[in-house]
C-alpha positions as CSV (number, residue, x, y, z in Angstrom):
1,X,60.7,95.3,137.2
2,X,60.8,92.1,135.5
3,X,61.4,88.9,136.9
4,X,61.7,85.7,135.2
5,X,61.2,82.5,136.3
6,X,60.6,78.7,134.8
7,X,57.8,76.6,135.7
8,X,59.7,73.0,135.9
9,X,58.9,69.9,134.9
10,X,55.5,69.1,134.4
11,X,52.0,70.0,133.0
12,X,51.5,73.8,132.3
13,X,50.9,75.4,135.2
14,X,52.4,77.6,138.2
15,X,52.5,74.2,140.4
16,X,56.1,74.0,140.3
17,X,56.8,78.1,140.8
18,X,59.4,79.1,144.0
19,X,57.6,82.5,144.5
20,X,54.1,84.2,145.3
21,X,52.8,85.6,142.4
22,X,50.6,87.7,144.3
23,X,53.1,90.2,144.8
24,X,53.2,90.9,141.0
25,X,50.9,93.6,138.7
26,X,50.8,91.3,135.4
27,X,51.7,87.7,134.5
28,X,52.7,87.1,131.3
29,X,52.7,83.4,129.8
30,X,53.0,81.2,127.1
31,X,48.9,80.4,125.6
32,X,49.4,77.0,126.2
33,X,49.6,77.6,130.1
34,X,46.1,76.4,132.5
35,X,46.0,79.1,134.9
36,X,43.7,82.0,134.2
37,X,43.0,85.6,135.8
38,X,42.5,89.2,135.3
39,X,46.4,89.7,135.9
40,X,47.8,87.1,133.6
41,X,48.3,87.8,129.9
42,X,48.7,84.9,127.5
43,X,49.9,86.0,124.5
44,X,52.7,84.5,121.8
45,X,56.6,85.2,121.3
46,X,55.9,88.3,119.8
47,X,53.0,89.5,121.8
48,X,55.4,89.0,124.9
49,X,57.9,91.0,123.8
50,X,56.4,94.0,123.3
51,X,54.0,93.9,126.6
52,X,57.2,93.8,128.5
53,X,59.4,96.1,126.5
54,X,56.6,98.9,126.7
55,X,55.5,98.1,130.8
56,X,58.7,96.8,132.3
57,X,59.4,100.6,133.9
58,X,56.4,100.9,135.0
59,X,55.0,97.6,136.1
60,X,55.8,95.2,138.7
61,X,55.7,91.9,135.6
62,X,56.4,87.9,136.2
63,X,57.2,86.4,133.4
64,X,56.7,82.4,133.4
65,X,58.7,79.9,130.6
66,X,58.5,76.4,130.7
67,X,61.3,74.5,132.5
68,X,64.3,76.9,133.2
69,X,64.7,80.4,131.7
70,X,68.2,79.8,131.2
71,X,67.8,76.8,128.7
72,X,66.9,77.4,125.5
73,X,64.6,79.8,126.7
74,X,62.7,83.3,125.1
75,X,63.3,84.6,128.6
76,X,67.0,85.2,128.0
77,X,66.4,87.1,124.5
78,X,63.8,89.7,126.5
79,X,66.2,90.1,129.3
80,X,69.2,91.1,126.9
81,X,66.8,94.1,125.6
82,X,66.5,95.6,129.1
83,X,68.8,97.6,131.7
84,X,70.0,94.7,133.6
85,X,69.5,96.2,137.6
86,X,65.7,96.5,135.7
87,X,65.7,92.3,135.5
88,X,65.3,89.9,137.9
89,X,66.2,85.7,136.7
90,X,65.0,82.8,139.5
91,X,66.0,79.7,137.7
92,X,64.2,76.4,137.5
93,X,64.8,72.5,136.4
94,X,64.9,71.8,132.8
95,X,64.5,69.3,130.7
96,X,68.2,68.2,130.5
97,X,68.5,68.8,134.3
98,X,65.8,66.5,135.4
99,X,66.3,63.3,132.7
100,X,70.4,64.1,134.0
101,X,69.4,63.5,137.4
102,X,67.0,60.4,136.9
103,X,69.4,58.6,134.9
104,X,72.1,59.5,137.0
105,X,74.8,61.0,134.4
106,X,76.9,64.2,135.0
107,X,76.6,67.1,133.2
108,X,80.4,67.2,132.0
109,X,79.8,64.0,130.0
110,X,76.9,65.9,127.8
111,X,76.9,68.5,125.0
112,X,73.0,69.4,124.2
113,X,71.3,70.5,120.6
114,X,68.0,71.9,119.8
115,X,66.2,70.9,117.0
116,X,62.6,72.4,118.3
117,X,61.9,74.5,114.8
118,X,64.8,73.9,113.3
119,X,66.1,72.2,110.7
120,X,69.9,71.5,110.7
121,X,71.9,69.7,113.5
122,X,74.7,71.6,115.1
123,X,77.5,69.0,114.3
124,X,79.8,71.0,116.4
125,X,77.8,69.5,119.3
126,X,76.6,66.2,118.3
127,X,77.7,62.4,118.8
128,X,81.4,64.2,120.2
129,X,81.0,64.2,123.9
130,X,79.6,60.9,125.8
131,X,76.0,61.8,125.1
132,X,73.9,64.1,123.1
133,X,71.3,65.9,124.6
134,X,68.6,66.9,121.9
135,X,64.9,69.1,122.3
136,X,62.9,68.0,120.1
137,X,59.9,68.9,118.0
138,X,57.5,66.1,116.0
139,X,60.3,65.9,113.2
140,X,63.0,65.3,115.3
141,X,63.2,61.8,115.5
142,X,63.0,61.8,111.4
143,X,65.8,64.4,111.4
144,X,67.8,61.9,113.8
145,X,67.1,58.6,112.0
146,X,68.1,60.2,108.7
147,X,71.4,61.6,110.3
148,X,72.4,58.8,111.9
149,X,72.2,56.7,108.9
150,X,75.7,55.0,107.8
151,X,75.5,54.0,111.8
152,X,74.9,51.0,113.1
153,X,72.2,49.9,116.2
154,X,75.3,49.4,118.1
155,X,77.0,51.8,117.8
156,X,74.5,54.5,120.0
157,X,72.0,54.0,122.6
158,X,68.6,56.2,122.3
159,X,66.4,57.0,125.0
160,X,63.3,59.4,124.9
161,X,62.4,61.3,127.7
162,X,58.4,61.6,127.1
163,X,56.5,64.7,129.1
164,X,59.0,64.5,132.1
165,X,57.5,65.8,135.4
166,X,54.1,64.2,133.6
167,X,51.7,61.5,136.1
168,X,52.2,59.7,132.3
169,X,56.0,60.4,132.2
170,X,58.3,57.8,129.8
171,X,62.4,57.5,130.5
172,X,63.3,54.0,128.1
173,X,65.5,53.4,125.3
174,X,64.1,53.3,122.5
175,X,65.5,51.6,118.6
176,X,65.7,54.8,116.4
177,X,67.0,52.8,113.4
178,X,63.1,50.8,113.7
179,X,61.1,53.5,115.8
180,X,57.3,53.3,115.4
181,X,55.6,56.4,116.0
182,X,52.7,54.6,117.6
183,X,54.8,54.4,120.7
184,X,54.2,58.4,121.7
185,X,52.0,61.0,120.4
186,X,55.0,63.6,119.6
187,X,53.5,66.9,119.7
188,X,53.8,66.0,123.4
189,X,56.9,67.6,125.5
190,X,59.8,65.0,124.5
191,X,63.6,64.9,124.6
192,X,66.1,62.6,123.1
193,X,69.7,61.3,125.2
194,X,71.6,59.5,122.6
195,X,75.1,58.0,123.7
196,X,78.0,57.3,122.2
197,X,79.5,53.9,121.7
198,X,82.3,54.0,119.2
199,X,84.7,56.2,120.0
200,X,86.2,59.3,117.5
201,X,89.5,60.6,116.1
202,X,90.0,63.6,113.3
203,X,92.5,62.4,111.6
204,X,92.6,59.3,109.5
205,X,95.4,57.1,107.3
206,X,94.9,55.8,104.0
207,X,94.7,52.2,105.1
208,X,91.6,53.0,106.5
209,X,90.0,53.9,103.7
210,X,88.2,51.5,101.0
211,X,88.9,51.8,97.9
212,X,89.1,51.0,94.0
213,X,92.4,49.8,93.0
214,X,94.0,52.4,95.8
215,X,91.9,55.4,93.9
216,X,92.1,58.0,96.9
217,X,93.2,61.0,97.3
218,X,96.5,60.3,99.5
219,X,96.9,61.3,102.8
220,X,99.2,64.5,102.3
221,X,97.2,66.0,99.4
222,X,93.7,65.3,101.5
223,X,95.6,67.6,104.2
224,X,96.7,70.5,101.6
225,X,93.1,70.4,100.1
226,X,91.2,70.6,103.2
227,X,93.3,73.3,104.7
228,X,92.6,74.9,101.2
229,X,89.1,75.2,101.7
230,X,89.3,77.1,105.0
231,X,86.5,74.8,106.7
232,X,84.6,75.8,109.6
233,X,81.5,73.9,111.6
234,X,78.3,73.0,110.3
235,X,79.1,74.3,106.5
236,X,77.6,72.5,103.6
237,X,80.7,70.7,101.5
238,X,80.2,69.5,98.1
239,X,82.5,66.3,97.4
240,X,82.3,65.9,93.2
241,X,83.7,63.0,91.8
242,X,84.4,61.8,95.6
243,X,86.1,58.3,94.6
244,X,86.7,56.9,98.3
245,X,85.4,59.8,99.9
246,X,88.5,59.9,102.0
247,X,88.1,63.8,101.5
248,X,84.7,64.6,102.8
249,X,84.8,61.9,105.6
250,X,88.3,63.8,106.8
251,X,86.3,66.7,106.2
252,X,83.6,65.9,108.4
253,X,85.8,64.0,111.2
254,X,88.1,67.2,111.6
255,X,85.5,70.2,110.7
256,X,82.4,68.8,111.4
257,X,80.9,70.1,108.6
258,X,77.8,68.5,106.9
259,X,79.0,66.7,103.3
260,X,76.7,65.9,99.9
261,X,79.6,63.0,97.9
262,X,78.4,62.6,94.6
263,X,80.0,59.6,92.2
264,X,79.1,58.4,89.7
265,X,80.6,54.5,89.3
266,X,78.8,52.1,91.4
267,X,81.4,50.1,92.7
268,X,83.3,53.1,94.4
269,X,79.7,54.1,95.8
270,X,79.7,50.5,97.7
271,X,83.2,51.7,99.2
272,X,82.0,55.0,100.3
273,X,79.2,53.7,101.7
274,X,81.6,51.3,103.5
275,X,84.1,54.3,104.6
276,X,81.0,56.3,105.6
277,X,79.6,53.7,108.2
278,X,83.5,52.6,109.5
279,X,83.9,56.2,110.3
280,X,80.4,56.9,111.8
281,X,79.8,60.1,109.7
282,X,76.8,61.7,110.1
283,X,74.3,63.9,108.2
284,X,75.8,63.2,104.6
285,X,74.1,61.7,101.9
286,X,75.9,60.6,98.8
287,X,74.6,61.0,95.3
288,X,75.1,58.1,92.8
289,X,75.0,59.7,89.2
290,X,76.2,62.0,86.9
291,X,76.9,64.7,89.3
292,X,76.6,67.5,86.5
293,X,72.5,65.7,86.1
294,X,72.1,65.6,90.1
295,X,73.1,69.4,90.9
296,X,70.0,71.2,89.7
297,X,67.5,68.9,91.3
298,X,69.2,70.4,94.6
299,X,68.1,73.1,96.9
300,X,70.7,73.2,99.4
301,X,73.7,76.2,98.6
302,X,76.6,74.8,99.4
303,X,79.5,76.8,101.2
304,X,82.5,75.0,99.9
305,X,82.6,72.8,96.8
306,X,85.4,70.2,96.2
307,X,86.1,69.2,92.6
308,X,88.2,65.8,93.1
309,X,87.0,64.3,89.7
310,X,83.9,64.4,87.3
311,X,85.9,64.7,84.1
312,X,84.7,67.5,81.1
313,X,81.6,67.1,82.0
314,X,82.0,68.7,85.2
315,X,84.5,70.9,84.1
316,X,81.5,72.7,81.9
317,X,79.2,73.0,84.9
318,X,81.9,74.8,86.9
319,X,80.6,78.2,85.9
320,X,77.4,76.7,87.1
321,X,78.9,75.6,90.7
322,X,80.3,78.6,90.7
323,X,76.8,80.7,90.4
324,X,75.4,78.2,93.1
325,X,78.0,78.8,95.6
326,X,77.1,80.6,98.9
327,X,78.1,84.3,99.7
328,X,81.9,84.3,100.6
329,X,82.2,80.5,99.9
330,X,85.1,78.5,98.3
331,X,85.9,76.1,95.3
332,X,88.3,74.3,95.3
333,X,89.3,72.2,91.7
334,X,92.1,69.0,91.7
335,X,93.4,68.7,88.3
336,X,96.5,65.6,87.6
337,X,96.9,66.5,83.8
338,X,97.2,69.4,81.8
339,X,94.5,69.1,79.8
340,X,92.4,69.3,82.2
341,X,93.8,71.8,83.7
342,X,94.1,74.0,80.5
343,X,90.1,73.2,79.7
344,X,89.2,74.2,83.1
345,X,91.2,78.0,82.9
346,X,89.4,78.3,79.9
347,X,86.0,78.1,81.6
348,X,86.5,80.4,83.9
349,X,88.5,82.8,82.0
350,X,86.1,83.1,79.8
351,X,83.3,83.5,82.2
352,X,86.1,86.1,84.2
353,X,85.7,84.3,87.4
354,X,89.0,84.7,89.7
355,X,91.4,82.1,90.6
356,X,94.5,81.5,91.9
357,X,96.6,78.3,91.1
358,X,98.7,76.3,93.0
359,X,100.8,73.5,91.9
360,X,101.7,70.4,94.3
361,X,104.7,68.0,94.2
362,X,105.1,65.7,96.8
363,X,107.6,62.7,97.1
364,X,107.6,60.6,100.0
365,X,109.9,57.6,101.1
366,X,108.9,54.1,102.1
367,X,109.9,51.2,104.2
368,X,113.4,50.7,106.3
369,X,115.5,51.5,103.0
370,X,113.3,54.8,102.5
371,X,112.5,53.8,98.5
372,X,111.7,57.1,96.9
373,X,107.7,57.3,95.8
374,X,107.0,60.3,94.3
375,X,103.5,60.7,93.9
376,X,101.6,62.5,90.6
377,X,101.6,66.4,90.4
378,X,98.6,68.1,91.4
379,X,97.2,71.4,90.1
380,X,94.6,73.2,92.6
381,X,92.5,76.4,91.4
382,X,91.0,78.1,94.4
383,X,88.2,80.1,94.1
384,X,86.8,82.5,96.4
385,X,83.2,84.0,95.5
C-alpha cells in the first residue's frame, strides 16, 4: 500500500505532516529532507519510482513530497502507475494556496504555470486571468523579464514569494524590469504572482495598428490567413515580412502562439515595436534585417510559417523554410502579383513540394453611401509538411 502526502510549506522537514510516520514500513522522500532513520529512504525521482513500483504490494510505504502532492508533484505521476485501491493521497498546503491566503486572492482569479525546469511559457494560461501564479527556478525571472519586454511597468504587478513558510519568508512586490539578483538567493524556493493590469481582447481592427503608409494585411485577409494556418496554443509561428506585425499580433491574441517576426525595414520595425506594446504581446521576438540571412542563425523549429513579404530572396529560400518546418507543420505564403506567384510555384515544383493555391478577391463598402472599395486580389499557397 502506498500513501502519498505533502510536507506543506516551510523547510524540508516532517514537522507539518498530518499523520503518524511510525505506522509505515518505509518512508520515501527527496534527498533534501533533513530527517534520518533506518526506515527512511532518500532518493531522486527515478529511485523513488523504482522502489515504489517494486514494493507497493508488499510493504506499507509513505511517500513524502514537498508542498502538496496534488500540485505539480511527482507523487501523482507515480500514483497513476498503481491500482487505485493501492494508493491513498493526503493533501497538504501548496505554495499557491499559501500565497493566495496571505494576499487574500480568490482561486478563481488565478491561472498557474510552471517554469521550474521548463524552457517554454504556457501562453494559454499566461496573463489571461487577472493573476498568473508561476512555479520558479533560478532562471525564471530572466525568462519572464524577456517575455514581457514589450510591456510597461504599469501593465503588470509582480509579487515574489520567497522561502514561503520559513522563518525568513518574504512576500513583496518587485520591479521585474529592473530586478536585481542581489536581493534573494534564487537557488532557494520561490514563486511569482503576476497581476495583469490591462484588459485583453482577441480581435483587432485595422485602425488599432500603427503602419507605414497603411501597409497592413487588412482585417478580412488577416483573419482568413490565420484560419488557414490552423494555429494551436503554444505553437511557434514565424511571420516573414511582418510589415506592421498585425498577423503575428492577432495570432498571439487569438490563439496564444509564440511569435517570431522578421522585417527588414527599420521604420516598419519601429511600428511593430509600438504595436507589440499597444497590444500587450508577450514571449515574442522581432528580428530586423534580411530574413534570409537570419534563418540559419536560429535554433528554434517553427510549427507554422507565414510568408507575407520579403521579396525574391525569400522566395529562393522557400525550400529551406519547408525543410526546417516542424513535422505536420504548415507554411502559408501570400502573393499579390502573378509574377511572384509564378516564381513561388516554380520553386516548389522544382523541389517536388506539394501545395494548394487559393485565390481571394474581396470588395468592401464604406461610408453612408456604401461606396465600393475593392481590395487587391490575394493568392495564397498552403503547404502541409
